[in-house]
LUMKOL-856804 format. One record per residue (C-alpha): residue number from 1; x, y, z. Coordinates in nm, 4 decimals, always signed. Layout:
residues N
<r NUM <X Y Z>>
...
//
This chain:
residues 439
<r 1 <-8.0665 -2.0115 +6.3161>>
<r 2 <-8.3165 -2.2750 +6.4466>>
<r 3 <-8.3503 -2.0885 +6.7765>>
<r 4 <-8.4058 -1.7592 +6.5902>>
<r 5 <-8.6925 -1.9159 +6.3942>>
<r 6 <-8.8476 -2.0410 +6.7195>>
<r 7 <-8.8121 -1.6958 +6.8755>>
<r 8 <-8.9827 -1.5307 +6.5777>>
<r 9 <-9.2595 -1.7926 +6.5910>>
<r 10 <-9.3263 -1.7374 +6.9595>>
<r 11 <-9.3359 -1.3590 +6.9077>>
<r 12 <-9.5812 -1.4022 +6.6182>>
<r 13 <-9.8013 -1.6270 +6.8292>>
<r 14 <-9.8120 -1.3723 +7.1095>>
<r 15 <-9.8869 -1.0947 +6.8587>>
<r 16 <-10.1751 -1.2881 +6.7012>>
<r 17 <-10.3366 -1.3735 +7.0341>>
<r 18 <-10.2714 -1.0590 +7.2357>>
<r 19 <-10.2943 -0.7876 +6.9691>>
<r 20 <-10.5326 -0.9373 +6.7136>>
<r 21 <-10.7322 -1.1631 +6.9510>>
<r 22 <-10.7008 -1.4680 +6.7242>>
<r 23 <-10.8440 -1.7916 +6.8669>>
<r 24 <-10.5698 -1.9855 +7.0480>>
<r 25 <-10.6115 -2.3098 +6.8521>>
<r 26 <-10.6054 -2.1353 +6.5130>>
<r 27 <-10.3029 -1.9240 +6.6118>>
<r 28 <-10.1103 -2.2265 +6.7383>>
<r 29 <-10.1727 -2.4294 +6.4224>>
<r 30 <-10.0788 -2.1355 +6.1977>>
<r 31 <-9.7553 -2.0609 +6.3824>>
<r 32 <-9.6651 -2.4297 +6.4092>>
<r 33 <-9.6891 -2.4538 +6.0314>>
<r 34 <-9.4831 -2.1420 +5.9695>>
<r 35 <-9.2123 -2.2451 +6.2177>>
<r 36 <-9.1914 -2.5917 +6.0663>>
<r 37 <-9.1393 -2.4476 +5.7178>>
<r 38 <-8.8904 -2.1961 +5.8600>>
<r 39 <-8.6939 -2.4860 +6.0105>>
<r 40 <-8.6664 -2.6501 +5.6681>>
<r 41 <-8.9514 -2.8994 +5.6797>>
<r 42 <-9.1617 -2.9560 +5.3674>>
<r 43 <-9.5256 -2.8408 +5.3857>>
<r 44 <-9.6559 -3.1981 +5.3729>>
<r 45 <-9.4183 -3.3043 +5.6507>>
<r 46 <-9.5393 -3.0098 +5.8590>>
<r 47 <-9.9023 -3.1171 +5.8121>>
<r 48 <-9.8197 -3.4734 +5.9177>>
<r 49 <-9.6240 -3.3433 +6.2168>>
<r 50 <-9.9188 -3.1268 +6.3242>>
<r 51 <-10.1535 -3.4243 +6.2913>>
<r 52 <-9.9158 -3.6389 +6.4942>>
<r 53 <-9.8887 -3.3696 +6.7622>>
<r 54 <-10.2648 -3.3293 +6.7920>>
<r 55 <-10.3221 -3.7046 +6.7935>>
<r 56 <-10.0418 -3.7701 +7.0384>>
<r 57 <-10.1600 -3.5011 +7.2776>>
<r 58 <-10.5314 -3.5810 +7.2675>>
<r 59 <-10.4651 -3.9541 +7.2445>>
<r 60 <-10.3114 -3.9446 +7.5885>>
<r 61 <-10.5279 -3.6715 +7.7362>>
<r 62 <-10.8734 -3.6843 +7.5741>>
<r 63 <-11.0175 -3.9525 +7.8010>>
<r 64 <-10.8320 -3.8215 +8.1036>>
<r 65 <-10.9475 -3.4619 +8.0553>>
<r 66 <-11.2971 -3.5739 +7.9561>>
<r 67 <-11.3429 -3.8172 +8.2447>>
<r 68 <-11.1800 -3.5696 +8.4829>>
<r 69 <-11.4241 -3.2986 +8.3744>>
<r 70 <-11.7164 -3.5379 +8.4256>>
<r 71 <-11.6031 -3.6387 +8.7739>>
<r 72 <-11.5289 -3.2785 +8.8639>>
<r 73 <-11.8670 -3.1560 +8.7447>>
<r 74 <-12.0509 -3.4371 +8.9238>>
<r 75 <-11.8620 -3.3598 +9.2438>>
<r 76 <-11.9434 -2.9912 +9.1998>>
<r 77 <-12.3095 -3.0126 +9.0910>>
<r 78 <-12.4167 -3.2682 +9.3518>>
<r 79 <-12.2802 -3.0725 +9.6478>>
<r 80 <-11.9910 -3.3128 +9.7149>>
<r 81 <-11.7257 -3.0496 +9.6459>>
<r 82 <-11.9032 -2.8081 +9.8775>>
<r 83 <-11.9130 -3.0760 +10.1482>>
<r 84 <-11.5374 -3.1402 +10.1136>>
<r 85 <-11.4614 -2.7691 +10.0982>>
<r 86 <-11.6651 -2.6743 +10.4014>>
<r 87 <-11.5174 -2.9629 +10.6003>>
<r 88 <-11.1635 -2.8552 +10.5050>>
<r 89 <-11.2364 -2.4959 +10.5988>>
<r 90 <-11.3891 -2.6023 +10.9313>>
<r 91 <-11.0949 -2.8344 +11.0058>>
<r 92 <-10.8070 -2.6066 +10.9025>>
<r 93 <-10.9808 -2.2712 +10.9273>>
<r 94 <-10.9861 -2.0175 +10.6452>>
<r 95 <-10.6481 -1.8908 +10.7601>>
<r 96 <-10.4803 -2.2235 +10.6798>>
<r 97 <-10.6863 -2.3441 +10.3836>>
<r 98 <-10.3891 -2.2830 +10.1508>>
<r 99 <-10.1852 -2.5386 +10.3458>>
<r 100 <-10.4705 -2.7880 +10.3212>>
<r 101 <-10.4591 -2.7513 +9.9444>>
<r 102 <-10.0786 -2.7850 +9.9374>>
<r 103 <-10.1049 -3.1156 +10.1237>>
<r 104 <-10.3886 -3.2281 +9.8978>>
<r 105 <-10.1935 -3.1316 +9.5837>>
<r 106 <-9.8809 -3.3187 +9.6959>>
<r 107 <-10.0784 -3.6305 +9.7862>>
<r 108 <-10.2722 -3.6309 +9.4588>>
<r 109 <-9.9710 -3.5363 +9.2455>>
<r 110 <-9.7588 -3.8284 +9.3666>>
<r 111 <-9.9623 -4.0799 +9.1705>>
<r 112 <-10.0652 -3.9017 +8.8527>>
<r 113 <-9.9617 -3.6684 +8.5759>>
<r 114 <-10.0134 -3.2977 +8.6286>>
<r 115 <-10.3151 -3.2679 +8.3964>>
<r 116 <-10.5052 -3.5451 +8.5767>>
<r 117 <-10.4585 -3.3957 +8.9220>>
<r 118 <-10.5372 -3.0499 +8.7874>>
<r 119 <-10.8808 -3.1363 +8.6461>>
<r 120 <-10.9581 -3.3516 +8.9495>>
<r 121 <-10.8861 -3.0814 +9.2081>>
<r 122 <-11.0064 -2.7636 +9.0334>>
<r 123 <-11.3739 -2.8133 +9.1336>>
<r 124 <-11.2565 -2.8258 +9.4954>>
<r 125 <-11.0701 -2.4969 +9.4457>>
<r 126 <-11.3735 -2.3351 +9.2810>>
<r 127 <-11.5991 -2.4458 +9.5664>>
<r 128 <-11.3671 -2.3115 +9.8355>>
<r 129 <-11.3523 -1.9818 +9.6467>>
<r 130 <-11.7340 -1.9620 +9.6477>>
<r 131 <-11.7855 -2.0895 +10.0020>>
<r 132 <-11.5183 -1.8772 +10.1706>>
<r 133 <-11.5263 -1.5743 +9.9408>>
<r 134 <-11.1522 -1.6066 +9.8769>>
<r 135 <-10.9658 -1.4972 +9.5596>>
<r 136 <-10.9297 -1.7701 +9.2964>>
<r 137 <-10.5515 -1.7520 +9.2494>>
<r 138 <-10.4916 -1.7193 +9.6247>>
<r 139 <-10.6648 -2.0538 +9.6723>>
<r 140 <-10.5577 -2.2230 +9.3481>>
<r 141 <-10.1860 -2.1419 +9.3187>>
<r 142 <-10.0796 -2.3463 +9.6279>>
<r 143 <-10.2539 -2.6539 +9.4870>>
<r 144 <-10.1163 -2.6015 +9.1341>>
<r 145 <-9.7634 -2.5428 +9.2672>>
<r 146 <-9.7808 -2.8634 +9.4712>>
<r 147 <-9.8897 -3.0635 +9.1651>>
<r 148 <-9.6082 -2.9144 +8.9565>>
<r 149 <-9.3431 -2.9831 +9.2208>>
<r 150 <-9.4339 -3.3518 +9.2342>>
<r 151 <-9.3707 -3.3642 +8.8581>>
<r 152 <-9.0116 -3.2515 +8.9217>>
<r 153 <-8.8992 -3.4234 +9.2359>>
<r 154 <-9.1165 -3.6975 +9.3799>>
<r 155 <-9.1389 -4.0631 +9.2775>>
<r 156 <-9.3695 -4.2511 +9.2255>>
<r 157 <-9.4833 -3.9710 +8.9958>>
<r 158 <-9.4261 -4.1064 +8.6428>>
<r 159 <-9.1865 -3.8253 +8.5433>>
<r 160 <-8.9164 -3.8608 +8.8120>>
<r 161 <-8.9636 -4.2389 +8.8113>>
<r 162 <-8.8884 -4.2574 +8.4373>>
<r 163 <-8.5778 -4.0391 +8.4677>>
<r 164 <-8.4575 -4.2359 +8.7714>>
<r 165 <-8.4902 -4.5583 +8.5712>>
<r 166 <-8.2756 -4.4160 +8.2885>>
<r 167 <-8.0097 -4.2894 +8.5309>>
<r 168 <-8.0183 -4.6033 +8.7455>>
<r 169 <-8.0987 -4.3929 +9.0538>>
<r 170 <-8.2427 -4.5461 +9.3692>>
<r 171 <-8.6080 -4.4411 +9.3933>>
<r 172 <-8.6054 -4.4262 +9.7733>>
<r 173 <-8.2998 -4.1969 +9.7748>>
<r 174 <-8.4525 -3.9822 +9.4989>>
<r 175 <-8.7763 -3.9503 +9.6975>>
<r 176 <-8.5880 -3.8571 +10.0167>>
<r 177 <-8.3789 -3.5891 +9.8432>>
<r 178 <-8.6882 -3.4753 +9.6536>>
<r 179 <-8.8873 -3.4253 +9.9727>>
<r 180 <-8.6075 -3.2109 +10.1193>>
<r 181 <-8.6198 -2.9855 +9.8117>>
<r 182 <-8.9994 -2.9968 +9.7807>>
<r 183 <-9.0850 -2.8438 +10.1177>>
<r 184 <-8.9213 -2.4998 +10.0753>>
<r 185 <-8.9955 -2.4926 +9.7014>>
<r 186 <-9.3691 -2.5490 +9.7341>>
<r 187 <-9.3971 -2.3017 +10.0228>>
<r 188 <-9.2304 -2.0216 +9.8236>>
<r 189 <-9.3907 -2.0967 +9.4844>>
<r 190 <-9.7317 -2.1668 +9.6399>>
<r 191 <-9.8675 -1.9793 +9.9421>>
<r 192 <-9.6004 -1.7053 +9.9429>>
<r 193 <-9.6131 -1.6368 +9.5670>>
<r 194 <-9.9941 -1.6251 +9.5698>>
<r 195 <-9.9847 -1.3199 +9.7963>>
<r 196 <-9.8408 -1.1146 +9.5070>>
<r 197 <-10.1211 -1.1952 +9.2614>>
<r 198 <-10.4022 -0.9697 +9.3794>>
<r 199 <-10.4031 -0.7759 +9.0517>>
<r 200 <-10.4705 -1.0902 +8.8454>>
<r 201 <-10.7796 -1.2209 +9.0219>>
<r 202 <-11.0706 -1.3427 +8.8067>>
<r 203 <-11.3964 -1.5296 +8.8541>>
<r 204 <-11.4023 -1.9042 +8.7754>>
<r 205 <-11.4877 -1.9652 +8.4059>>
<r 206 <-11.8576 -2.0026 +8.3324>>
<r 207 <-11.9578 -2.3615 +8.2604>>
<r 208 <-11.6797 -2.5212 +8.4637>>
<r 209 <-11.8274 -2.4513 +8.8039>>
<r 210 <-12.1744 -2.4475 +8.9544>>
<r 211 <-12.1936 -2.1462 +9.1909>>
<r 212 <-12.5065 -2.2826 +9.3617>>
<r 213 <-12.4853 -2.3116 +9.7397>>
<r 214 <-12.6360 -2.6383 +9.8648>>
<r 215 <-12.8222 -2.6885 +10.1903>>
<r 216 <-12.7006 -2.9316 +10.4529>>
<r 217 <-12.9692 -3.1846 +10.3527>>
<r 218 <-12.8833 -3.1685 +9.9823>>
<r 219 <-12.5146 -3.2486 +10.0237>>
<r 220 <-12.3875 -3.6091 +10.0370>>
<r 221 <-12.1866 -3.7178 +10.3395>>
<r 222 <-11.8204 -3.6221 +10.3730>>
<r 223 <-11.7122 -3.9864 +10.3571>>
<r 224 <-11.8919 -4.0561 +10.0281>>
<r 225 <-11.7808 -3.7236 +9.8800>>
<r 226 <-11.4187 -3.7897 +9.9740>>
<r 227 <-11.4349 -4.1486 +9.8447>>
<r 228 <-11.5405 -4.0368 +9.4961>>
<r 229 <-11.2810 -3.7587 +9.4913>>
<r 230 <-10.9828 -3.9679 +9.6015>>
<r 231 <-11.0585 -4.3111 +9.4522>>
<r 232 <-10.8572 -4.2292 +9.1370>>
<r 233 <-10.5631 -4.1274 +9.3564>>
<r 234 <-10.5857 -4.4465 +9.5621>>
<r 235 <-10.6045 -4.6697 +9.2546>>
<r 236 <-10.3190 -4.4939 +9.0731>>
<r 237 <-10.1056 -4.4840 +9.3868>>
<r 238 <-10.1577 -4.8564 +9.4475>>
<r 239 <-10.0604 -4.9278 +9.0870>>
<r 240 <-9.7427 -4.7200 +9.1212>>
<r 241 <-9.6405 -4.9019 +9.4406>>
<r 242 <-9.6987 -5.2413 +9.2773>>
<r 243 <-9.4897 -5.1401 +8.9749>>
<r 244 <-9.1980 -5.0631 +9.2074>>
<r 245 <-9.2290 -5.3663 +9.4361>>
<r 246 <-9.3760 -5.6604 +9.2417>>
<r 247 <-9.2501 -5.8524 +8.9354>>
<r 248 <-9.4163 -5.7866 +8.5995>>
<r 249 <-9.5890 -6.1252 +8.5851>>
<r 250 <-9.7498 -6.0852 +8.9294>>
<r 251 <-10.1308 -6.1070 +8.9001>>
<r 252 <-10.1948 -5.8375 +9.1638>>
<r 253 <-9.9604 -5.5986 +8.9852>>
<r 254 <-10.1245 -5.6627 +8.6484>>
<r 255 <-10.4716 -5.6107 +8.7952>>
<r 256 <-10.3811 -5.2875 +8.9716>>
<r 257 <-10.1919 -5.1575 +8.6680>>
<r 258 <-10.5214 -5.1894 +8.4786>>
<r 259 <-10.7534 -5.0271 +8.7345>>
<r 260 <-10.4777 -4.7796 +8.8234>>
<r 261 <-10.4449 -4.6487 +8.4680>>
<r 262 <-10.5549 -4.2807 +8.4867>>
<r 263 <-10.8395 -4.3237 +8.2377>>
<r 264 <-10.9694 -4.6410 +8.4056>>
<r 265 <-10.9360 -4.4956 +8.7571>>
<r 266 <-11.1300 -4.1843 +8.6549>>
<r 267 <-11.3939 -4.3993 +8.4849>>
<r 268 <-11.4370 -4.5936 +8.8098>>
<r 269 <-11.4848 -4.2591 +8.9856>>
<r 270 <-11.7530 -4.1634 +8.7305>>
<r 271 <-11.9477 -4.4832 +8.7996>>
<r 272 <-11.9244 -4.4277 +9.1760>>
<r 273 <-12.0250 -4.0621 +9.1353>>
<r 274 <-12.3284 -4.1500 +8.9204>>
<r 275 <-12.4517 -4.3971 +9.1809>>
<r 276 <-12.3492 -4.2496 +9.5170>>
<r 277 <-12.3610 -3.8763 +9.4430>>
<r 278 <-12.6437 -3.8899 +9.1896>>
<r 279 <-12.9011 -4.1685 +9.2013>>
<r 280 <-12.8535 -4.2670 +9.5652>>
<r 281 <-12.8751 -3.8992 +9.6585>>
<r 282 <-13.2190 -3.8634 +9.4977>>
<r 283 <-13.1272 -3.7508 +9.1446>>
<r 284 <-13.2770 -3.9081 +8.8334>>
<r 285 <-13.0455 -4.0687 +8.5809>>
<r 286 <-13.1377 -3.8209 +8.3053>>
<r 287 <-13.0427 -3.5223 +8.5204>>
<r 288 <-12.7111 -3.6899 +8.6068>>
<r 289 <-12.6437 -3.7477 +8.2366>>
<r 290 <-12.7235 -3.3803 +8.1673>>
<r 291 <-12.4491 -3.2823 +8.4136>>
<r 292 <-12.2044 -3.5110 +8.2314>>
<r 293 <-12.2993 -3.3693 +7.8906>>
<r 294 <-12.2561 -3.0120 +8.0102>>
<r 295 <-11.9099 -3.0914 +8.1472>>
<r 296 <-11.7821 -3.1985 +7.8044>>
<r 297 <-11.9194 -2.8883 +7.6340>>
<r 298 <-11.7422 -2.6678 +7.8850>>
<r 299 <-11.4022 -2.8280 +7.8311>>
<r 300 <-11.4086 -2.8720 +7.4518>>
<r 301 <-11.2277 -2.5502 +7.3546>>
<r 302 <-10.9682 -2.6020 +7.6274>>
<r 303 <-10.8971 -2.9458 +7.4819>>
<r 304 <-10.8532 -2.8015 +7.1319>>
<r 305 <-10.6128 -2.5348 +7.2544>>
<r 306 <-10.4114 -2.7972 +7.4431>>
<r 307 <-10.4038 -3.0010 +7.1207>>
<r 308 <-10.2740 -2.6942 +6.9370>>
<r 309 <-9.9923 -2.6666 +7.1891>>
<r 310 <-9.9148 -3.0330 +7.1289>>
<r 311 <-9.9001 -2.9705 +6.7527>>
<r 312 <-9.6548 -2.6827 +6.8006>>
<r 313 <-9.4403 -2.9002 +7.0265>>
<r 314 <-9.4353 -3.1865 +6.7752>>
<r 315 <-9.3268 -2.9598 +6.4888>>
<r 316 <-9.0346 -2.8402 +6.7013>>
<r 317 <-8.9394 -3.1979 +6.7853>>
<r 318 <-8.9662 -3.3215 +6.4262>>
<r 319 <-8.7715 -3.0254 +6.2896>>
<r 320 <-8.4622 -3.1368 +6.4839>>
<r 321 <-8.4440 -2.8531 +6.7336>>
<r 322 <-8.3781 -3.0974 +7.0194>>
<r 323 <-8.0797 -3.2473 +6.8385>>
<r 324 <-7.9452 -2.8989 +6.7610>>
<r 325 <-7.9555 -2.7977 +7.1295>>
<r 326 <-7.8000 -3.1301 +7.2353>>
<r 327 <-7.5060 -3.0769 +6.9978>>
<r 328 <-7.4473 -2.7289 +7.1453>>
<r 329 <-7.4290 -2.8643 +7.5006>>
<r 330 <-7.2197 -3.1794 +7.4429>>
<r 331 <-6.8852 -2.9945 +7.4473>>
<r 332 <-6.9679 -2.7887 +7.7564>>
<r 333 <-6.7490 -2.7974 +8.0703>>
<r 334 <-7.0367 -2.7322 +8.3126>>
<r 335 <-7.0796 -2.9463 +8.6229>>
<r 336 <-7.3039 -3.2469 +8.5455>>
<r 337 <-7.5839 -3.1220 +8.7726>>
<r 338 <-7.5847 -2.7756 +8.6199>>
<r 339 <-7.5588 -2.9250 +8.2735>>
<r 340 <-7.8638 -3.1432 +8.3409>>
<r 341 <-8.0607 -2.8389 +8.4439>>
<r 342 <-7.9420 -2.6252 +8.1495>>
<r 343 <-8.0114 -2.8890 +7.8844>>
<r 344 <-8.3548 -2.9658 +8.0276>>
<r 345 <-8.4340 -2.5937 +8.0567>>
<r 346 <-8.3347 -2.5212 +7.6960>>
<r 347 <-8.5344 -2.8168 +7.5664>>
<r 348 <-8.8338 -2.7189 +7.7791>>
<r 349 <-8.8338 -2.3617 +7.6481>>
<r 350 <-8.7905 -2.4781 +7.2896>>
<r 351 <-9.0192 -2.7837 +7.2866>>
<r 352 <-9.2815 -2.7077 +7.5510>>
<r 353 <-9.3250 -3.0554 +7.6979>>
<r 354 <-9.1624 -3.1064 +8.0383>>
<r 355 <-9.1739 -3.4837 +7.9928>>
<r 356 <-9.0079 -3.4697 +7.6490>>
<r 357 <-8.7455 -3.2272 +7.7812>>
<r 358 <-8.6667 -3.4480 +8.0813>>
<r 359 <-8.6476 -3.7769 +7.8917>>
<r 360 <-8.4377 -3.6219 +7.6123>>
<r 361 <-8.2023 -3.4678 +7.8670>>
<r 362 <-8.1615 -3.8006 +8.0425>>
<r 363 <-8.0430 -3.9575 +7.7188>>
<r 364 <-7.7998 -3.6729 +7.6499>>
<r 365 <-7.6314 -3.6566 +7.9912>>
<r 366 <-7.6436 -4.0260 +8.0887>>
<r 367 <-7.2764 -4.0841 +7.9861>>
<r 368 <-7.1708 -3.8147 +8.2356>>
<r 369 <-7.2667 -4.0226 +8.5405>>
<r 370 <-6.9853 -4.2835 +8.5199>>
<r 371 <-6.7374 -4.0215 +8.3971>>
<r 372 <-6.8015 -3.7632 +8.6719>>
<r 373 <-6.9314 -3.9949 +8.9475>>
<r 374 <-7.2293 -3.7618 +8.9870>>
<r 375 <-7.5042 -3.8690 +9.2263>>
<r 376 <-7.7756 -4.0257 +9.0056>>
<r 377 <-8.0544 -3.9194 +9.2425>>
<r 378 <-7.9428 -3.5555 +9.2284>>
<r 379 <-7.9126 -3.5828 +8.8505>>
<r 380 <-8.2774 -3.6905 +8.8408>>
<r 381 <-8.3813 -3.3889 +9.0482>>
<r 382 <-8.1689 -3.1438 +8.8478>>
<r 383 <-8.3232 -3.2725 +8.5261>>
<r 384 <-8.6730 -3.2497 +8.6711>>
<r 385 <-8.6145 -2.8947 +8.7900>>
<r 386 <-8.4890 -2.7789 +8.4516>>
<r 387 <-8.7768 -2.9444 +8.2686>>
<r 388 <-9.0438 -2.7130 +8.4138>>
<r 389 <-8.8788 -2.3732 +8.3676>>
<r 390 <-9.0504 -2.0882 +8.1810>>
<r 391 <-9.3581 -2.2722 +8.0569>>
<r 392 <-9.5064 -2.0620 +7.7780>>
<r 393 <-9.7257 -2.0816 +7.4675>>
<r 394 <-9.5818 -2.4094 +7.3304>>
<r 395 <-9.6734 -2.5998 +7.6491>>
<r 396 <-10.0223 -2.7578 +7.6693>>
<r 397 <-10.0131 -2.7024 +8.0474>>
<r 398 <-9.9917 -2.3271 +7.9855>>
<r 399 <-10.3266 -2.3342 +7.8048>>
<r 400 <-10.4830 -2.5640 +8.0634>>
<r 401 <-10.3957 -2.3150 +8.3397>>
<r 402 <-10.5072 -2.0173 +8.1285>>
<r 403 <-10.8468 -2.1722 +8.0542>>
<r 404 <-10.9352 -2.2840 +8.4049>>
<r 405 <-10.8158 -1.9675 +8.5781>>
<r 406 <-10.9834 -1.7431 +8.3196>>
<r 407 <-10.6696 -1.5403 +8.2417>>
<r 408 <-10.5453 -1.3659 +7.9282>>
<r 409 <-10.2240 -1.4853 +7.7600>>
<r 410 <-10.0257 -1.1979 +7.9116>>
<r 411 <-10.1654 -1.2619 +8.2584>>
<r 412 <-10.0888 -1.6332 +8.2281>>
<r 413 <-9.7269 -1.5542 +8.1458>>
<r 414 <-9.7001 -1.3280 +8.4501>>
<r 415 <-9.8585 -1.5863 +8.6809>>
<r 416 <-9.8061 -1.9404 +8.5494>>
<r 417 <-9.4745 -1.8867 +8.3708>>
<r 418 <-9.3269 -1.7045 +8.6700>>
<r 419 <-9.4473 -1.9744 +8.9112>>
<r 420 <-9.2952 -2.2538 +8.7004>>
<r 421 <-8.9679 -2.0627 +8.6750>>
<r 422 <-8.9637 -2.0143 +9.0513>>
<r 423 <-9.0037 -2.3896 +9.1000>>
<r 424 <-8.7243 -2.4597 +8.8521>>
<r 425 <-8.4735 -2.2141 +8.9990>>
<r 426 <-8.5516 -2.3098 +9.3587>>
<r 427 <-8.5128 -2.6744 +9.2608>>
<r 428 <-8.1692 -2.6067 +9.1133>>
<r 429 <-8.0624 -2.4194 +9.4270>>
<r 430 <-8.1845 -2.7122 +9.6370>>
<r 431 <-7.9964 -2.9679 +9.4255>>
<r 432 <-7.6695 -2.7720 +9.4355>>
<r 433 <-7.7064 -2.7165 +9.8112>>
<r 434 <-7.7687 -3.0847 +9.8746>>
<r 435 <-7.4715 -3.1764 +9.6584>>
<r 436 <-7.2449 -2.9422 +9.8575>>
<r 437 <-7.3710 -3.0895 +10.1854>>
<r 438 <-7.3455 -3.4538 +10.0803>>
<r 439 <-7.0165 -3.4393 +9.8950>>
//
């Protein structure tokens, strides 16, 4: 019965948004409330759950999305993104620019959550689209796929690192196995998949990208442009390495954990961008502040829709759907690797959050490791693969992708949802293949 209620809720949400063109945030809140009541929650409990979901989602993402939008807009509107884009195109050639973005996405995704890397790299994608006259999805999908794959398979990304800690898996072994699976997965779900998306191409959303073409004299140098763009990655990556190698009371670790926090690292990038890309490049402080103000206005509705997805997710969590699915799977005779993937996949589809699905799955299947002698590193990767399958309307990442790539709900399902499912299934195939080879 709980899964039937969720199915009806998802269908109603799609009907409201696709057929009746209801605003995404309003539709999400309405359906979240109805599903919560349908699952047996009291109306007041539903309201509190929705508030918790919105607060929990925006509490973790508001500064990150806001600061990321500011940095991205500054990089875009000062010519820095154009400088990076033109240098990439000249270095790799237009023919291989997708591979440049795959490498960039993997490098950036190692150190940060998906949403942070997404808002940081989208201005670069938009600029390459404008400079080279390439289709938006053709350029963007390889980068997005690379970011998503790191979320599944590659420590020191926070997701795989957290699961590995629960399972007691060696991070080096997990990273090695993850890299083996990552290479074919990102190639198929990125550059190859993008070739089938010609019918879904759109222009970048207005307000999130400055289509102006800068002259050579107007653009900052490549070194300065790259410094501002990658400083958050460097700081977060350094923090992740220190967390894995230094004791908790080490002063260097504590310092880098502070400056390497996503919000702090992005704030550092804002300060550098204001000075190096703005004032030092001849812009007045008031014009730089105008760019920052415009960036927040452009992202406000996207943030609300993401918050609505977080509210829907929280109602599903609080209604006990995760426990219901866990009880179904406990008596199963599946192999531990396949069970990891199935539990994570079911929780992902029902709850929306890949992180929640992965962490919950880890708690459910942890007792299987000593009983079955399963490889903990492969268990981490199987869980990560299952946790990204079939992202749909209850996932904040779904709405983030929809907003930035200017797609309808139906188009997002046929592009984003399919890409995430490809990554999940290919990851499972990779895990099972590695297990057969190693054991």
